[in-house]
C-alpha positions as CSV (number, residue, x, y, z in Angstrom):
1,M,35.4,0.0,8.9
2,R,31.6,0.4,8.0
3,L,30.4,0.1,4.2
4,L,27.7,2.3,3.0
5,W,25.6,1.1,0.1
6,S,23.7,4.3,-0.9
7,A,21.2,5.3,-3.7
8,A,21.8,8.9,-2.5
9,V,23.4,8.8,-5.6
10,I,20.8,7.9,-8.0
11,A,21.2,10.8,-10.3
12,A,18.8,11.7,-13.1
13,A,19.6,10.2,-16.2
14,V,20.5,12.9,-18.9
15,S,20.6,10.4,-21.7
16,S,19.5,6.8,-22.5
17,A,21.9,5.4,-19.8
18,S,21.0,4.4,-16.5
19,A,22.2,6.4,-13.8
20,F,22.1,4.1,-10.8
21,A,25.4,4.4,-8.8
22,P,25.5,3.0,-5.2
23,V,28.8,4.0,-3.5
24,S,31.1,1.9,-1.6
25,N,33.9,3.5,0.5
26,G,33.5,6.8,-1.8
27,A,33.8,4.9,-5.0
28,A,31.0,4.8,-7.5
29,L,30.0,1.6,-8.8
30,T,28.0,2.5,-12.0
31,R,25.4,0.4,-13.9
32,S,24.9,1.0,-17.5
33,G,22.3,0.0,-20.1
34,V,19.6,1.4,-22.4
35,A,16.6,2.9,-21.0
36,M,13.6,0.8,-20.7
37,S,10.6,1.5,-22.7
38,A,7.2,1.6,-21.0
39,V,5.8,-1.8,-20.3
40,A,2.2,-2.9,-21.2
41,T,-0.6,-2.9,-18.8
42,A,-1.9,-6.4,-20.0
43,D,1.6,-7.9,-19.4
44,V,1.9,-6.8,-15.7
45,K,-1.7,-7.7,-14.9
46,A,-1.2,-11.2,-16.2
47,K,1.9,-11.6,-14.1
48,Q,0.1,-10.2,-10.9
49,D,-2.7,-12.3,-11.3
50,A,-0.4,-15.4,-11.7
51,S,1.5,-14.5,-8.6
52,I,-1.3,-13.6,-6.6
53,E,-2.8,-17.1,-7.2
54,K,0.4,-18.9,-6.1
55,L,0.4,-16.6,-2.9
56,K,-2.9,-17.4,-2.0
57,A,-2.1,-21.2,-2.0
58,K,1.0,-20.3,0.3
59,D,-1.2,-18.3,2.6
60,A,-3.6,-21.4,2.8
61,S,-0.6,-23.4,4.0
62,S,0.0,-21.4,7.1
63,A,0.4,-23.7,10.0
64,A,-2.3,-23.7,12.4
65,L,-1.5,-22.0,15.9
66,S,-4.0,-22.1,18.6
67,K,-4.1,-19.9,21.6
68,D,-2.7,-22.6,23.9
69,D,0.4,-22.6,21.3
70,L,1.6,-19.0,22.0
71,N,4.9,-18.1,23.3
72,V,4.1,-14.7,25.2
73,V,6.9,-12.8,25.9
74,F,5.5,-9.9,27.6
75,E,2.0,-8.9,28.4
76,D,0.0,-6.3,30.2
77,E,-3.4,-4.7,29.8
78,H,-2.5,-2.6,26.9
79,I,-0.1,-4.9,24.8
80,V,0.9,-8.4,24.2
81,V,4.4,-9.3,22.6
82,V,4.6,-13.1,21.4
83,S,7.4,-15.0,19.4
84,K,6.0,-15.9,15.9
85,P,7.3,-19.4,14.6
86,S,8.1,-19.3,10.9
87,G,5.7,-20.8,8.6
88,V,2.6,-19.1,10.2
89,L,1.0,-16.1,8.9
90,T,0.9,-12.8,11.2
91,V,-2.5,-12.0,9.7
92,P,-4.8,-14.0,7.9
93,G,-5.0,-11.8,4.8
94,K,-8.0,-11.5,2.5
95,D,-9.0,-15.2,3.4
96,E,-10.2,-14.9,6.9
97,S,-10.3,-18.6,7.3
98,N,-6.4,-18.9,6.9
99,P,-4.8,-19.4,10.3
100,S,-2.8,-16.8,11.7
101,L,-1.1,-15.4,14.7
102,N,-3.3,-12.6,14.7
103,Q,-6.3,-15.2,15.3
104,A,-4.4,-16.9,18.2
105,V,-3.7,-13.7,20.2
106,F,-7.4,-12.6,19.9
107,D,-8.5,-15.8,20.9
108,R,-6.4,-15.8,24.0
109,F,-6.5,-12.0,25.0
110,G,-9.3,-10.6,22.9
111,S,-9.4,-6.6,22.5
112,E,-11.1,-3.6,23.6
113,S,-12.7,-2.9,20.4
114,G,-13.8,-6.6,19.9
115,R,-12.1,-6.9,16.6
116,M,-8.8,-8.9,15.8
117,D,-7.7,-6.6,13.1
118,K,-7.6,-3.6,15.5
119,M,-4.6,-5.3,17.3
120,V,-2.3,-5.4,14.6
121,V,0.6,-2.8,14.5
122,H,3.0,-4.2,12.4
123,R,3.7,-7.6,10.6
124,L,6.3,-10.1,10.1
125,G,6.4,-12.1,6.8
126,M,5.2,-16.0,7.0
127,D,8.7,-17.3,6.6
128,T,10.3,-15.0,9.5
129,S,10.1,-16.1,13.1
130,G,10.3,-13.9,15.9
131,L,8.7,-11.0,17.9
132,V,5.5,-9.3,17.0
133,V,3.4,-6.7,19.3
134,F,0.0,-6.6,19.4
135,A,-2.4,-3.7,20.8
136,R,-5.1,-5.1,23.3
137,T,-6.6,-1.5,23.7
138,N,-7.6,1.6,21.5
139,A,-5.0,3.7,23.2
140,A,-2.3,1.2,22.7
141,L,-3.2,0.8,19.0
142,R,-2.9,4.5,18.5
143,G,-0.1,5.0,20.4
144,M,1.9,1.9,18.7
145,N,0.9,3.3,15.2
146,S,2.4,6.6,16.0
147,L,5.4,5.1,17.4
148,F,5.8,2.9,14.2
149,R,5.1,5.9,11.7
150,T,7.6,8.3,13.5
151,R,10.3,5.5,13.6
152,K,10.5,5.3,17.4
153,V,10.6,1.5,17.5
154,T,13.9,-0.4,17.0
155,R,13.7,-3.8,15.5
156,K,16.8,-6.1,15.3
157,Y,17.0,-9.2,13.3
158,E,19.3,-12.2,13.3
159,A,20.0,-13.4,9.7
160,L,22.2,-16.1,8.1
161,V,23.3,-14.7,4.9
162,C,25.4,-16.5,1.8
163,G,29.0,-15.9,1.6
164,H,31.4,-14.1,4.0
165,V,30.5,-10.2,4.4
166,A,34.0,-8.5,4.5
167,Q,33.0,-5.4,6.2
168,D,32.5,-5.8,10.1
169,S,29.4,-3.3,9.9
170,G,27.8,-1.2,7.5
171,S,24.5,0.3,6.1
172,V,22.3,-0.2,3.1
173,D,20.5,2.9,1.9
174,L,18.6,1.9,-1.3
175,P,15.0,2.8,-2.1
176,L,12.7,0.2,-2.8
177,M,9.6,-0.2,-5.2
178,R,7.3,-2.7,-6.5
179,D,8.6,-4.5,-9.1
180,Y,6.4,-4.7,-12.5
181,E,8.5,-7.4,-13.8
182,Y,8.1,-9.7,-10.8
183,P,4.8,-8.4,-9.3
184,P,4.0,-8.1,-6.3
185,Y,7.5,-8.5,-5.1
186,M,10.1,-5.6,-4.1
187,R,13.1,-4.2,-6.1
188,V,15.7,-1.8,-5.7
189,S,14.1,1.3,-7.5
190,T,15.9,3.1,-10.3
191,D,15.3,5.9,-12.6
192,E,14.9,3.5,-15.5
193,H,12.2,1.5,-13.7
194,Q,10.4,4.2,-12.6
195,R,10.1,5.6,-16.3
196,A,8.9,2.2,-17.7
197,L,5.6,2.6,-15.4
198,I,4.3,5.7,-17.3
199,A,1.7,4.0,-19.5
200,L,0.5,1.6,-16.8
201,N,-3.1,1.7,-16.2
202,Q,-3.7,2.5,-12.3
203,E,-7.2,0.8,-12.3
204,E,-5.9,-2.3,-13.9
205,V,-2.6,-3.0,-11.9
206,G,-3.5,-1.1,-8.7
207,K,-2.1,1.8,-6.9
208,K,0.7,-0.1,-5.0
209,I,2.7,-0.9,-8.1
210,L,2.7,2.8,-9.2
211,E,3.6,4.3,-5.9
212,S,6.7,6.4,-5.6
213,P,10.0,4.8,-4.5
214,K,10.3,4.3,-0.8
215,E,13.4,5.5,1.0
216,S,14.8,2.3,3.1
217,Q,17.5,1.8,5.3
218,T,19.1,-1.1,6.9
219,E,22.3,-1.2,9.2
220,Y,24.1,-4.6,9.7
221,V,27.0,-5.8,12.1
222,V,28.7,-9.2,11.1
223,V,28.4,-11.4,14.3
224,S,30.3,-14.2,12.9
225,R,31.7,-15.5,9.7
226,E,30.8,-19.2,9.6
227,D,30.8,-22.5,7.7
228,M,27.5,-24.4,6.9
229,D,27.9,-27.8,5.3
230,G,31.1,-26.6,3.7
231,N,29.8,-23.2,2.4
232,D,30.7,-19.9,3.6
233,V,28.1,-17.9,5.6
234,S,27.9,-14.9,7.7
235,R,25.6,-14.2,10.8
236,L,24.5,-10.6,10.8
237,T,22.5,-8.5,13.1
238,L,20.3,-6.3,11.1
239,T,18.6,-3.1,12.0
240,S,15.5,-2.2,10.2
241,I,15.3,1.6,10.1
242,S,12.6,2.1,7.6
243,G,10.8,-1.0,8.1
244,R,9.7,-1.4,4.4
245,T,7.9,-4.5,2.9
246,H,10.4,-7.1,2.3
247,Q,13.3,-4.6,3.2
248,L,15.9,-6.9,4.6
249,N,15.3,-9.8,2.0
250,V,16.0,-7.1,-0.8
251,H,18.8,-5.4,0.8
252,C,20.8,-8.4,1.5
253,A,20.2,-9.8,-2.0
254,A,21.2,-6.2,-3.2
255,I,24.6,-6.4,-1.5
256,G,25.3,-10.0,-3.0
257,H,24.5,-12.0,0.3
258,P,20.8,-13.0,0.1
259,I,19.4,-14.7,3.3
260,V,19.9,-18.3,3.4
261,G,16.7,-20.2,2.8
262,D,15.2,-17.1,1.1
263,T,13.3,-18.9,-1.7
264,V,12.1,-15.3,-3.1
265,Y,14.7,-13.1,-3.3
266,G,17.5,-15.6,-3.1
267,Y,19.2,-18.1,-5.6
268,G,16.6,-19.1,-8.4
269,G,14.0,-17.2,-6.3
270,E,10.6,-15.9,-7.9
271,A,11.5,-12.3,-7.4
272,A,14.3,-10.6,-9.3
273,A,17.9,-11.4,-8.6
274,N,20.2,-9.5,-6.8
275,G,17.3,-7.3,-5.6
276,G,16.8,-6.2,-9.1
277,L,20.5,-4.7,-9.6
278,D,22.8,-5.9,-12.3
279,E,25.5,-8.6,-11.4
280,S,28.2,-5.7,-12.2
281,A,26.5,-3.5,-9.4
282,L,27.4,-5.8,-6.6
283,P,30.5,-5.4,-4.5
284,E,33.4,-7.5,-4.7
285,D,32.8,-9.6,-1.9
286,K,29.4,-11.0,-3.1
287,A,28.7,-14.5,-2.7
288,S,29.2,-16.3,-6.1
289,A,26.4,-18.0,-7.8
290,E,28.1,-21.4,-7.3
291,L,28.1,-20.7,-3.5
292,Q,24.4,-19.5,-3.5
293,Q,23.4,-22.6,-5.5
294,A,25.0,-24.9,-3.2
295,I,23.6,-23.0,0.0
296,A,20.1,-23.1,-1.7
297,S,20.4,-27.0,-2.3
298,A,21.7,-27.4,1.5
299,S,19.0,-25.2,2.7
300,A,16.1,-26.7,0.7
301,G,12.7,-27.3,2.6
302,K,14.2,-25.6,5.7
303,P,12.8,-22.5,7.4
304,M,14.4,-19.0,6.1
305,C,17.3,-18.1,8.5
306,V,16.0,-14.8,9.5
307,H,14.5,-14.2,13.1
308,A,13.1,-10.8,14.7
309,K,15.4,-11.2,17.8
310,S,14.5,-7.9,19.7
311,I,12.3,-4.9,19.7
312,S,12.1,-1.9,21.6
313,F,10.0,1.2,22.2
314,R,8.4,3.4,24.9
315,H,5.4,1.7,26.1
316,P,2.6,3.7,24.3
317,V,0.4,4.3,27.4
318,T,2.5,3.6,30.5
319,K,5.6,5.4,28.9
320,E,8.0,2.8,30.4
321,D,10.7,1.8,28.1
322,L,10.5,-1.8,26.9
């Protein structure tokens, strides 16, 4: 049986109550509460600045990777596919001195444009390992951008999550937004949190935090239900349909099964707990706080357990199915 978690039921609020109602097997799971007042720009900006400094420090800790260290899975004159280790940035970010996979790929293969940034067509988070595609030619860059934009790229991940997921397969359809309470991280979007953005000054907090909610879909299949140091975990195959920022992390947390080793969206993480949802909105099979804490302790200092295992698409130039 498949489980559908959907925010197709984020209804318009008719009073001060929140209208968020995920659906599980046809039954509405309601989340009630008082509507939130608009938040202060200065408060959000202060939180943003503090978080950005932490993220800069983390980016600077990216592991060095040389062109000879690359694990090349596929290459031709137009594209190259490499397997990124955990702990390495895909791109250097604003500080170009940060070690990155992009720099190592450029050093080894170069690009028609002569620019490393013109090779990037998608990214993996620093803590996520797995397959990344880079474009070597301008034609490949245009073609890959079109494939991602039109969702003609299939990406599958393997993840270890907290607790035993009850349903063998399912989908999560919950829109995402930037979290003004924990910027610059993501959360499940709700009407009340959107209304709270009304008073924010775009010039102060930036455009991203004021963007409309992004529809986001993840499909999952349970590969196995396992035991890790005496704690229940599930191994899942996750398919990212929409490819939003931190989508898999937020969606797993929002169904009560955060990814093992996720220090941002998991137990005691830097982002909102449960993907931003109230505990009462989570399914019955959710991993308990006690279980999540035990797993967090057991996995402390280890890489996050999510790997981009496969990626398939039609070659942007040769049109071969890869």
